[in-house]
N, C-alpha and C positions, 0 to 999 in steps of 0.2 A: 334716371334710374342708375343705381350703383351696381358695381360688379360684385357678384356673390362671392363672399369669402367664407370659407367653412373651416371649422376647427378639425382636429384629427378625428373626432367622433361624429362629424357631420352637422354640427350646430351652426346656424347662420350668424356670423359675427357682425353683420351689418345691423342686426336688430339691436336697438339700444338696451333692451332688457337682457340680452345675452352677451353682447360684446362690450368690453370695457377697454378704453384706451389708457395704457399706462404712461407714466411720465417719460419713459424712454421711447415712446412712439409705437411700441408693439401693442397688439390687441390680445387680450386674454379672455377666454371664454368663462363666463361666470358659472355656467352649468357644470363644466368639467372641473372647475376649481372646487365647487361644492362637492362633487363626486370624489375628488382627490383628498379632501380633508378626512381626518380620522385615521384610526389604525387600519392598515392593510392586513387582510388575512394572510398569514405566512403559509406558504405551501408545506405540505407534510414532508418529513424527512425522506420518505420513499420517492415522492415526486421530485424533490431536489436531487436525490441520488441518481434516479433514472435520467434526468435531464443532462447529467454530466458523463454519460456513458456512450461509447461508440462501439457497436458490435462489429467484429471482423469475421472473415470467412472461417476461422477456426472455432468460432463459437465463444471467443473471449469477449467479455464486456470490458473494454479498455477504458480506464478512468482518464478523462480529458481535463480535469480541473487540477487544483493544487496537489503537488506530490512532495513527499519527503525526499531527502537526499538519497535514500536507498531505492527509490522508485515506487514506493507504496503510496497510494492515493490517500488523501485526508479530507474529511468533511467536518464542518462544525455541527455539533448536535446540542440541543438545549437552548436554542434562541441566540440572540445577539451576544449575550454574556456567557454562552455555553463554551464547552471545551472542544478541542479538535479530537477526532477519533479516526482510526484507520478505516478507510472506506470499505475494504473487503470484509472487515469484521462487522461493520454496520449492515452491509448488504446481507451477510450470512444471518445475522440476528433478525433482520426484517423478513427474510424469505423462509428461513428454516426454523429458527428459534435460538435460544441462548446457547452460547459455547460452553460445553461442560467444563467445570473447574479443573484446573491442572492441565488443560489441553491447549494446543495452539492450532491455528489454521494453516494447513499446508496447501500451496497452490499446485494442484496436480498438473496444470498446464505449464508450470515453470515461468509464468508471466506475472511479475509482481504488480503490474498495473491492472490486472484482471480482477473484477469484482463479481463475476458470475458465480452464484452459490453452488452450481453444479460442478464447478472446478475447484471447490474448496472442501477440504476434509479435516475434521478435528483429529489431531494426533498428539502424542507426547512430544516433549522437546527433543528427546533423543531420536525419536523416529523422524522428526522434521529435519534434524541436522543430518542424519544418515541418508535421507532421500535427496539431499542437496548435492552441490558440486564443490563445496569448500574443502579445506584441508582435512577436517575430521572425517568427512564422507569418503574422500579419496584414500586416506590411510586405513580406514576400517575395512575396505574391500581388498587390501593387499594380502596376499597369501605367502609371498616370498620377499626377502630383503633384497636390496640392490645387487648383492653378490650372488643371489640365487638360492640361498638357504631357506628352508621352509620356516614360516613363522607360526609354529604350533608345537605342542608337546614339550619335550625336554629342551628344545632349542629356543623356546620363547621365554623372555624375561619381561615382566610387567613392572615398570618403574613405579615408585610411590605416587607420581603424578598421574599415573594411568596410561602412559605411553608404552607401546610395545617395542622391544629391542630384540635383536638376534643375538643369542648367547655366543655363537661362533665368531661373529664379527666383533663383539665386545671383547672376547678373549684375545683376538688378533690385535685389536687396537691397544689393549692393555700391554700385550707383549711388546709392541713397537714403542710404546711410551717408556717402558722399563729399559729397553735397549738404548734409547736416546738419553735417558737419565744416567745410565751407567757410562755411556761414551762421554758425556759432558763432565763426569766426575774425575 
C-alpha cells in the first residue's frame, strides 16, 4: 500500500489517472492542471482596490500597494495593458461617481495614502492649494509682513506675478538701495 499523496486541492496523486510523474521527478496533478488552463477571471477593480487597503483607527483606508513619489497610491485599471491611475481617484469614482470637470479631490484627513471616499472632497485647484500646508497656503493666510505692517488696503502691493508685498517695506528697501548706490558713486 502506498502512502497517500494529495495535491493542494486534495486529489490523490497515487492514482495513475490523476498523478503524472514529470521528468524532474515531481508529481503533477492532472485535474488541477486542467483546472488551471484557460483564462482566469480577473477580479473587479473594486475587489483589487479593497484588497490593497488597510483601515486604521482614524477611519483612513491606507493604500498598501504601489505609491508614487508624492505618497499617492496608484492602481492599474483597464487590464494588463491598462494605465496606472491614482488610487484615491479610482476609489472615489467607484464609490461616489465621476469627479466633476475642473475639480480636484482634496484629502480632508491630510493623508495622501488614504483612499476612503468619505475623506475625499471635490474642490477647485485654488481651494485645494489653500487648504494645504505649502508656501501658497502659508502666505495666503498672512495678514502682516515680517516687519508688522498690515497687508491690506493702501499698504498692499500686488506684483504682476500675483505675489503680495508690503508698500512700506518696499519703500524702505528702495531707500536703502538708493543710499548704497549714491555712496558707491
